[in-house]
N, C-alpha and C positions, 0 to 999 in steps of 0.2 A: 365127645366132640367139643371143640372150643366154641364157647357161646359169645365171645367178644365180637362186637361189630363196630368197626371204625367207619364213620361216615365221611364222604367227601365234603370238605368245607372250603368255600371260595374265599381263601385268605387274601388280604391285600398284597398285591405284587411287590410294591416298593418296600413294605415292611419285611416281607419274607426275604427279599434280596439283601436287606440290611442285616438281618439275623444270620444269614448264611455267609456273609462276607467276613474276611479276616481283618479284625480291627487291632492289629499289632501296634500300629501308630495311633494312639488314642488322643494325642494332643491336637490333632488336626481334624477339623470337621469336613474336609474336602470330600472324602469318600462318601460321607452321609449326604452331603448337599448334592453331589453328582447324581445320586439315585433319586432324591426327593424333588429337586427343582424342575425337571421336565413336566411334572404333574402340577399344574398351576392350581387346580382345585385343592389338592392335598396341601400345598403350601399355605393357602388361605385358611384351611381347616386347622393346621398346626399353629399358624401365627395367632389365630383366635384362642386356641386352647392353651398356648404357652405365653399369653400376653403378660401374665404375672411375673415372668422371668425376662421379659423383653425390655431393653433400655433403648429402644428406637433404632437398634442396629440389626434387627431381624433374626432369623433362625441361626445364622452363623454365631452370633453372640450368645444366643440361648444355649446352643450345644456346647460352646466353650465354658460357659458358666456351670452348666449341670454336669458335664462329662457324659461319655457315651452310655454307661450303664444306667444312670438316672434318666437320661433322655429317652432311651429305648423303653424303659419301664413306663414312663409317663405317656409315651406315644402308644404303647400297648393299651393303656387305660382308655385312650380315646376310642379305639376300635371296640373294646369291651363295652364301653358305655353305649356306643352306636348299636351293638347287638342287643343290649338290654332294653334300650328305650327308643330306638328307631331314629334318633337324631344325633348329630355330633355335639359334644359338650362345649361349653364356654370356658371350661378349665379342666385340668387333669385331676385325677383322683387315684392316689396310690393304693387305696384300700381295695380297688377293683382288681389289682394284680398280685395280691398277697399270695394266693395259691400258686400262681405262675412262678413267683420268686421262690416259693417253698420247693417246688419241683426241681428248680435249678440247684438250689442249695443242697438238696439231698444227694445229688450225684456229681457235684462239681469236682470232687477229687479224681474222677475217672475221665474227665473231659479236657480238651485243649482250651485254655482260658481265653485265647484271643477270638474264639468263635462263640456264638450264642446259640448253639444247637439245642442245648437243654432248655433255654428260654423259648426257643421256637417250638419244641415239643410241648412245653407247658402252655404256650399260647394256643397251639392247635387244640389241645385237650380242653382248654377253657371254652373256646368257641364251639367245639364239637358238643360238649355237654350242654351249652346253652341252646344249641340247635336241636338237640334231642329233647330237651325239656320244653322247648317251645312247640314241639310237635305233638301229635295226638297219641304217640305210643305209650309213654310212661313219664309222668311229670317228675318222678323221683329217681329215674334211672340215671346213673352216672358212671363214666369210665374212670377207673382209678388204677394207679400203679401200685402193685403190692409193696408193702413196706420192706419185705425181705429180698427184693431184687438186688440190693447192694451186695448180698452174700455171694451172688453169682458174678457180679461185676468185678469183685476182688480177684477173681481167677484170670481176668484178662491181662494181657501183657501191656503195661504202660497206659498212657491216656489215649482215648479214642477221639479223633476229629469229628466223626459222625456218631456221636454217642446216642443220638436220638434213634437211629436205625438199630443200633446194638440193643438198646433197651426194648424196643418193640419186638425184635427177634427173641430175646430172652423171655419176654412176656408170653409169647405164643409157645415157646418150647416148654416153659414152666407149666403152662396150662395143659399141654399135651402129655407130658411125661410125669408130672408131679415133682415135688422138690427133691426128694431123695434120689430118684432115678436120674434126674437131670444133673444133679451135683456129681453123681458117680460118673456119668458120661463125660462131664467137663474135666473132672479130676483125671480121668483115664486119657484125656487128650483127644477125644473125638472131635472131628471137624464138622462144620455146619452141614456139608454135603452128606455125611454119614447120619447126622441127626435127622436131617430132612427125610432121608430114605426110611427111617424108622418110624416116622409119624404116620398116622392113619391117613388115608386118602382124603377123608372129610376134613381133617385138621390141616392138611396141606392146602386144600382149597380155601378154607377160611383165612389162613395166614396170608395166602397170596392175594385174596381180595382186600384184606385189611391193609397190607403193605402198599398195594396199588392205590388205595383210597388216600393213604397218607402221602405217598409220593405225588399224586395229582394235586393234593391240597397245598403242598409246599413247592409245587412246580419243579419237581426233581425226578427225572426219569433215568438218569445214567446208571443207577443201581440195578436196573433191569436190563440194561443194554450191554454192560461190560462185566467180565468175570470178576474183576477186582476194582474197588473204588476207594 
């Protein structure tokens, strides 16, 4: 039986929306500001944390100076700091997101570059691990993605827009079947429906619970409502 347990994490709505958005046009901060500005408290928190990059023109200028990738990484560090210490920081700290960036870099060849789904998955795992370690269960427990997951991703056709979901599915299938059997199934062209039917009932339940926890955390339910996403 799969032992992996993904918790529900109450992720910040605006940041999740930014990471799920298509940032094809990276030169304009309009999309980012449209999502951030309605939350006045968030604007104040970010203006404080990004003051080192502010030339008195506010977040718009900060985003233009840093660029989308650097801005989202520093914004993520604000939330990680809050999870660690209970208060929002007075400045950003890139060291707090090194592991999130590593998760993204490991699988970037298999994702659509204009989306930040890998960064979203890494951000979720970071806060999930902090939540687990803050609890009473196990101070040293950590959710990790196996290093050899990329071996299975190479069998996928093209780049995946929702690479985060694909990785989580592979993680559960790998745990259920083992490396050699799963590789054989994928090379033979078996579809997910077939693989799901071959899983034990217990593994099906665990995977379902974990995927629902992740979907609730990133505020995304359509993968459960439609046959194809």
